N, C-alpha and C positions, 0 to 999 in steps of 0.2 A: 654669633651664637647661631646652631642650628634651629629650622623650624620644628625639627621633633622636640625641641627644648619648651614649646607652648602648648599649653590645653586644648583639646578640642573645643571647637566653637558650636554653639547650636545655633538653628533655623534664626534664631534672632538675633543673634551675633554675641548672646550673653556667654561668658566664661564659664565652662563645666568645672567648677571648684569643689572641691569638698566630694566629690563623687567618686565613685569606682570606674573601671573601665566601661564604656558604654556599652548597651545590649546589642545583642543581634538585631533587634526590629529597629533598632535608634538608627543603627548603621545602615539597615536595608533600605530606610527612607521611602521614596515613592515606588521603589521596586516591590514593596508589599502588596501594592495593587497588580503587578504581574503574577505574583505568587497566587493570590485571591483566584483570579481569572484561570489559571492553571489547573487548580483544584477544581473548581467549579466544572472546566471544560472534562478532567477526569472522572468527577460525580457522574455526569450528563452522560458519559460514554459508556460506563459502568451501567446508568439505567438502559441505554440502547442497547445493549448486548444482546437481549435476544431477535433485536429487529436485523441484528447486522450479522446474525448466521443465515449465510445465503449460499450460492452455488459453491464459489471457490472455497468455503469453510469444509462442506462437505467432500469436496475433490482433496482438499489437504488431507483430510484423515483417511479416506479411503488409500489415498497412494502413501500417507505415511504407515500404515498399517501393513500394505503392501512391501515395504521397506523393511520394516520390522521384521515380516515372518520370512520373505523369501530374498532380500538383500536388494541392492540398487538394481532397477530394472534396464533392461536394454533391447526386450520386444516386449508390445502391448499382450496382455493375458486378461485384462480386467473385462473388455466391451468386445463386442462381435464384428462389429464394422471394420475396425481397425486393425484387428486379431491380428498377430503374428508381426506386425509393421514394426520397423527399427523405432526404439522410443527412448529418446534423449530426455530424461527426467530431471532437467537443471535444477528444479527447486527440491531436490531429494533431501536436503537437510533438514530445511523449514518443515517440509512435510514431517521428517522421522521427529522434529520437536512439538510437531502440534500433536501426535498422535502420542507421544510421550507426557506431555502435558494432560492429555484424555487420560492416560493410564493412572496418573498419579492424582489427579483432582477431577476427573470429570470434564465435562463440557463448561461447569463456571470456572476452573481454573484456567482452561484454554482461553475463554471470553476474557477473564482477568488480565492475561498477558496481553492478549490483542488490544485490548483498549489501553493498560500501561505502557506497551511499547510506542503505541501512537501518541500518546497524549505526552509521554516523556520526550519522543523525537521532536514535538514542537517545543516542551519545556527545555531540551538542550538548544535548540535552534534560538530561542529568546536568550538563554547564558550566553550563547557564542556571539550574538549582539551585543550585547552588553560589554562582553570583554574585549571584543573590538573597539569598544570606545562609544558606542551608540545612546543617545539619551533616554530615559525611561519613556518620555513623551513620545519620541518617534518609534520606539519598539510597539506602544501602545496602540500608533497610528497604524501600523502594518500586519498587528496580531489578528484582528477579526478578518482581514481579507486574507490573511492565510489559512485562516481555519474554513473559511468558506473554499478556497482552494483546494482545501483536503478533504472536503465532503465525499468525491467519487471514492475515495479510499477508506470509508469507515468499516467496510465489510471486514470479520475477521478472518483473515487469510493470511498467505505466507507472507504479502507484502509489508506487512506490520513489523518483521524481523528486520528488512532493509530500512526503515525510516530511521533508526537512529544511528546506521552506518552511513547513510547518506550524508547525517547531519556532521558526524566526526570527520568525514573526507573533506566536504566542503568547508569545513572550519580549518582543518590543518591547511589545505591549500590556501584560503584566504590569508592567514597568518603569514603563511610563507610567502606570499606575494607582497607582503609588505617587509617583513624580517626575516629574508630568508635563514633557514637553518636546517640542521637533519632531521628536526622532527617529521618534516614532509614525506620521510621516507616510510612512515607506520602507515600512510597510504595503501601500500602495497599489500601487506599482509590483510588489512582489512578488505581490499578487494578481492584477494583469494578466499576469503570467508564469504563475503558477499556474493562472489559468483558462484556458491554452492548452497544459496538460500532462495534467490530471486533474479529475473531477468534484468530488472533496473539496474544491475551491476554496471551495464554497460553506460548508464549516466554519470557513475562514479569514474569510470573508465575515462570517460569523456571530459570530465572535469580536470583530470589530474593531466591527461594528453593534453588538452587546451593549456593548461598552466605551463606545459614544457615549451611547446610552441611560442608562447608568449615570451617565454624567458629566454628561448633560442635567439628571438627577435631582439630583444632588450641589449643581448650581449652580442651583437652580429659585429660591431666593430671589434671585439675582442679576438672572434674567431679567425680573424687574417692573421694573428701574431701568436695565438696558442690554442690547440685543439684542446687543451684541457677545459675550456672555456665550453666546451660541447658535453663534458662527461656527464654533469648535472641533469640537462634536459633531457640528453640521450637516455641516461638511466630511469629517468619516470617516464619518458614515452613509450620505451620498450616494456620495462616493469609493469605499466598498466595493460599492454595487450597480452603480455604472457600471462597475467594474474588471471584473466578471464577465462585461461585453459587449463588451469590448475584445478581440474575436476575430475571425476572418475570417467570422464568421456573424452579427455583430449581435446585433439582439435576437432573432434566429431562435434563439439558445443557449437563451432562457429555454424553449422548447418540450423542448427538449432534457432541461434538468434536471426540468420535469415529470414528462415519462414516466419518467424513472430513480428520481425521488425518489417520486414520488406513486402511480405504478402498481404495485398491488399484487400483478398477476400474476407480477413478475417473482420476487417471495417465495416463490412455489410451485414453481419451476423450479431457481433459483438458491439454493444452501446459504446464501451468504454474504450474499445479501438477508434472510435469513430471522431469526428471533429468536435471541438468543444463547445461549436453552437447548438449541440443537442442537449445542453445545459445551460439555460440562458443567465441564470444566477452565476455558474462558476465563471461563465465567458466574461461577464460584467467586472466579476473579482480580478480577472487576470488583468482586462483592459484598463482597471483603475490604478493595478500596481504598475501596471508599463508606463502609465502616464505621469506616476507620482517619480517613478525611477528616472524618467526624461526630466523632470523638472530638477531633480535632485543633481543630476550630472550637468545639465545646463546651469544652475546657480551655483554648485560647487564640486566642480571636473577633478579639482586636486584630490577631493577626497576618495575617489573612485580609482581603482587600478584596471590596467587595459582586461587584465584575466577577467576580473567581476563584469565589465560591459559586455565582454564578448559571451562569457557564461551565462548571464543573464538572457541576452540576446536568443542565443540558441535554446535554453530552455523554455523560454516562452514561446518561439517557434513550435517546439516538439510539444508542447502543451497544446497550441491552439490548433495541430493537425491530430494529435492523440489526447484524448481527455484525460485518460488515465495517468497522463504524465503531470497533471496539475497540481498536485500533492506535493511533488518535488520542486515544482517552479516553485510553489508557496513558502516551502521552507528556507529555500536558497535565497528567494528576496527576503525572508524575515530574517535572515543572517547578515546580509550584506547593504540592503537598503537603508536601513536606519541610520547607519553612520554615514551615510550620503547626506541625507536631511539633517543632522545635528549630533554634535559628539560633545561628550562629558569633559568640563576641565578636569586637570589633576585631582583636585581633591572637591570633595563635594561636604554641604555642611549638615551635621546631624539633623534627623526629625525630633521636635520637641516629645518629651516624655509621654505626655497626656495622647498625641497623635499616634505615637508608638504603642501605645498600649491598645488602642481602639484598634490600630491594623493588626494587633496579636489577637484580639477578639474574632476579627474576620478571619483571620488564616485558621484559629482552632475551629471556627464553624466551619468552613471548610474541608479540614482534615475530619471533625466528626463526618460529613456529608459524604466523604469518601469513604471512610471507613463504614458509614452504613452500608453504603451501595456495592462496596467489595464485599461483606458479608451475605448479603442478599444473592449476590452473583455466584458467590462461592458454594454457599449452601442451601439455596434455594431448591426445589425439584427441578431437576433437568428437565421435565415435561414442560415447564414454562419457557425453555429456550427452544426445545425442537419443536414443539408442537407450535408456535405462534404462528407459522406457514403451512409446515407439513401437518398430516392428519393420521392418526393412528390405522383409520378406516382405509386409507390408501394401500398402506403397508400390508395390512391384513387380506386384503381382496388381492393383491399382486403375490402372495405367500401361496395364497390357497391355490390359485390357478395354477402357479408355478410348481405346487406340489403334487396337483392332480397330473399334468401332464408336463414331465420332464423334458419335454423339448419344445414347449412353448419359450418363445423369445418376446423380449419387453421393448416396445419404443414408448419412450416419454419423454415429455418436457424437460428441458435441460434441469430445470429447477427441482425434479424428483430424481433424477438418475442417479448421480451419485449417494443422495441419502437412502434409496433403495440400494445401493451396494454396498452403503455403510451399515446399513440395520441387518442385511441379509446376505451374507457372503455367498449364499449357494446359486444367487443371481450372477456370479462373476463368468463372464463369458456369455452370457444370456441377454444382458442389456445391450441396446443398440450402440450406445455411443455416452459420453459424459463430458463434461466441462474442459476438458483437453481438445480444443477444437483445432489445435495445431497438427493433431494425428490424423485429420481428415483432408482429404484431396480437395482442391479446389471446386473439383466437380460435385462431390459430396456434399460439401458445404452449401454451393447453391441449390442442389435437391432438398437439401435440410431446411434452407430457407423458403422453399416454395412449399414445401409440406405445412409448415405452422403459418403461413401467409395465404395459404390456399389459392397459389399462383398456376396457372397454367393448366391445360386439359389434362395432365399426367402427372396433379400435384402429390397424387400419394404413393409415387415410385420408393420415394427412400424408405417408405414402411412396409414395402414389399417382402414378405417372409415373418412377418412380426403381426401375432394374433393378440396379443395384450398391449393395450394403448393407455397411456396415462397423460390426461389433458387438464387444461383449466381454463375454463370458459371467458374468466377475465382478459387472459392474454391472447388466444386464440381462437376466438367464437366461431368463425367461419369453419376452421379446421374440426371443431366439435359437431357442428351439425354435418360437416361433411360425413363425418363416419358413423352418427347417428342415424343417417340416412342410409346405411347399409343393410341390405337384407340378412337376417340371420344374425344380427349381433347382440350381445346381453350387456346390460349394464350391471356391472359386481360391485359399483360403488358410485353414490353421486350425493355430495353433500350441498348442490347448488351451484357452488364453484368448480371444485375438482370433481373429477371423474375418469372411472376405470372402466374401460369397454373390454370383452372379448368378443374380437373378430370370427367370424365364419373362416373355416380354412380353405374356401373357394375363395370369398372375399380378398383373405390375407394373400394369396396365389396370385390375384388377378394385377394387371397393371391398370 
């Protein structure tokens, strides 16, 4: 007699007689705790939306509006210093999607999409881990660490669109490494989409390419007898590389990846491009995951595949050197490491009905919290998002100065530049630079850093020719004092932290 003929058993071993098919909550069991945690995470991210609108958010909106109005850019027109320079806007599609979201539902909808994409990516990683066979408890062990590793990526930005794609590619390859099937080739169209959304597509291509290499190594004995054994790994390896170039820029995208991935000058200007030691809590989470993974491989080596071990090692090294990669390391670890720790049996007992009802109550409370937070985010005044850091007085002062003298150009802290461009498109071509640091030369980046750290005798060189200066005392107090000491300067706005200065023509042109 087949096992299907027997009724389900409850957690206590009693036979479920006389009852209808078990409810979803009874089948969900301990996974209900995962659902509740993910709902709480989503609600928390929605509450934090105003805090997570930052430099890259405004950059995405400004660039997305530019794509919407003028098409895919090839030369810089938005800012003055890199004006006319060739521009490979690799993230054009996610920028366009960000601007489209704004047009449909304002800043609230953009924040909702960003938070949901981020929390949804973590949720998808949890589902992937469970589908691979990991236990609920092992997933619960890794989940807080993965959330800590995701901390550097909480800003609402184009990277949010890449998070679900990373999880999808990692899961498809993880499944193929265990049970080969043609489904792994779905990675290639996902990589094409990803290559037009965010530069982290290189990590997806790395995962697929590494799988191709490990597959070829596993089939090395077959290669002497049949070239056909090479078809699959070669197709995956070549497909991963070609997918990155299926963009409006073709092979020109290679230069973009080279300048962003190999240019060490970015690390001196952008914290997220620096080593993970700049964020001790995130560094501690990475170390903890690595220790857990090594212990799991030592105890149960057969549960992991060579591809998983190599990929985890490479992603850990990439995160240690560049902190912005930590979110992807955390997601990958959440997918594969829980199975290394423990895996479920083929069948699991049902949750007792009273426990299932309690779980249902917690899930409902989580859904209510998410619904309230989503409604507040969507329908609350946009000023609660926009002016959490920015100030209307800064915008008014800059606009008034720019309108009074159309020849004036503006040099600002990057925290204001793209926001000012967003609020006043008339400033296009008059702002010195923006968050697209890759458009500046290494020498220009050095002079920019000297300006905001007040380093060297000629520290004002980068601001030469710029009469309007927008600064923040909390981040560059020395620079503020230096400009305040200039003869003939005028304070256009000052709230104690943010300050807008109008320099004299003589001082602006002096070195």
